[in-house]
C-alpha positions in Angstrom: 81.1 -106.6 1.1 79.3 -103.5 2.3 80.8 -102.6 5.7 79.4 -99.3 6.8 80.8 -96.7 9.2 79.2 -96.9 12.7 77.6 -93.8 14.0 78.8 -92.8 17.5 77.3 -91.1 20.5 76.2 -87.5 19.7 74.9 -88.4 16.2 71.2 -87.5 16.3 70.2 -90.5 14.2 70.9 -92.7 17.3 68.1 -90.9 19.2 65.6 -91.5 16.3 62.6 -93.8 16.7 62.7 -96.0 13.6 59.9 -96.4 11.1 58.4 -99.8 10.3 59.4 -101.3 7.0 56.2 -101.2 4.9 57.5 -102.8 1.7 60.5 -105.0 1.1 62.4 -103.6 -1.9 66.0 -103.3 -3.1 66.7 -100.6 -0.6 65.6 -102.9 2.3 67.6 -105.8 0.8 70.7 -103.5 0.6 70.2 -102.4 4.2 70.1 -106.0 5.4 73.3 -106.8 3.4 75.0 -103.7 5.0 73.8 -104.7 8.5 75.0 -108.3 8.2 78.3 -107.4 6.6 79.0 -104.7 9.2 78.1 -106.9 12.2 80.1 -109.9 11.0 83.3 -109.2 12.9 84.7 -110.7 16.2 83.4 -108.8 19.2 80.2 -107.5 17.5 77.0 -109.1 18.8 74.4 -106.8 17.2 73.9 -103.8 15.0 70.8 -101.6 14.6 69.9 -99.7 11.4 70.4 -96.4 13.2 74.0 -97.3 13.9 74.7 -97.1 10.2 72.5 -94.1 9.6 69.2 -95.6 8.6 65.9 -95.1 10.3 64.0 -98.3 9.5 63.2 -101.0 12.0 65.9 -103.6 11.3 68.9 -105.1 13.1 71.5 -107.8 12.6 72.9 -110.2 15.1 76.2 -112.0 15.3 75.9 -114.6 18.1 77.9 -117.8 18.4 79.4 -117.2 14.9 76.0 -117.0 13.2 74.9 -113.8 11.5 71.2 -113.1 11.3 68.8 -110.2 10.9 65.2 -109.2 11.8 63.0 -106.7 10.2 60.3 -104.8 12.1 61.4 -106.5 15.4 59.3 -106.1 18.5 60.0 -107.6 21.8 57.0 -109.8 22.6 58.2 -111.4 25.8 60.7 -110.7 28.5 61.0 -113.2 31.4 63.0 -113.9 34.5 64.1 -111.4 37.1 66.3 -108.7 35.5 70.0 -109.1 36.2 73.0 -106.8 35.8 75.0 -107.7 32.7 78.1 -106.2 31.4 77.3 -104.3 28.2 78.9 -102.1 25.6 77.9 -100.6 22.4 79.6 -100.0 19.0 78.2 -96.5 19.1 79.8 -95.8 22.4 83.3 -97.2 21.8 85.5 -98.5 24.7 82.9 -98.1 27.4 81.5 -101.0 29.4 78.9 -100.8 32.1 76.5 -103.1 34.0 73.0 -102.8 32.7 69.8 -104.5 34.0 68.4 -106.9 31.4 65.9 -109.7 31.4 67.7 -113.1 31.2 65.3 -114.4 28.5 63.8 -112.5 25.6 61.6 -113.2 22.6 61.4 -110.9 19.5 59.1 -111.2 16.6 59.5 -109.7 13.1 59.9 -110.7 9.5 62.5 -111.8 7.0 63.2 -110.5 3.5 60.4 -112.7 2.1 57.9 -111.3 4.5 57.7 -114.5 6.6 57.2 -114.2 10.3 60.3 -114.9 12.4 60.4 -115.4 16.1 63.8 -115.4 18.0 63.9 -116.5 21.6 67.1 -116.5 23.5 68.9 -116.4 26.9 72.1 -114.8 28.0 73.9 -112.9 25.2 71.1 -113.4 22.7 68.5 -112.1 25.1 70.7 -109.1 25.9 71.3 -108.4 22.2 67.6 -108.6 21.4 66.8 -106.0 24.1 69.8 -103.8 23.2 69.0 -103.7 19.5 65.3 -103.1 20.0 66.2 -100.2 22.3 68.3 -98.7 19.5 65.3 -98.9 17.1 63.3 -97.0 19.8 66.0 -94.3 20.0 67.4 -95.5 23.3 71.0 -96.1 24.0 72.1 -98.4 26.8 73.5 -95.4 28.6 69.9 -94.3 29.3 69.4 -97.5 31.3 72.3 -96.6 33.7 71.5 -95.2 37.1 72.2 -91.5 37.5 75.6 -91.7 39.1 76.9 -94.3 36.7 75.5 -92.3 33.7 77.5 -89.3 35.0 80.6 -91.4 35.0 79.9 -92.6 31.5 79.3 -89.1 30.2 82.7 -87.9 31.7 84.4 -90.9 30.0 82.7 -90.0 26.7 83.8 -86.4 26.9 87.4 -87.5 27.7 87.5 -90.0 24.8 89.5 -89.5 21.7 86.5 -90.4 19.4 84.1 -87.8 20.9 
């Protein structure tokens, strides 16, 4: 098992826009293993490559007990009226805020064999697809908070034991 340490707020890698995966090699295979092993714990819905220190476009999901991954993911469709959803992040431990997300999302990417994969979901899956794609674009969910709420979050981060 290759469980990796999760990078937390303040680590510059979390603000990095990830590079596309151009070739699937042993390094990419190892990254997928690390992502899947690290996300496969109760309470973890998704994990982006940046959260374990890599800057390639890849994430893993852990929804309804199923662990999966997507390489070179891109959101190709968001639908419904955005709604506030409670959201947290492994890279911002112990904080939970309401974030506006689309109730249905579709992401497209590839698997380790280079085959196209399309994932469509509602609820938690839609939220996780949006959250993880944000990570790969260098955006934390904190950036989606309104100004006042973001100020509250920043004060809580500064007061946290992990910061």
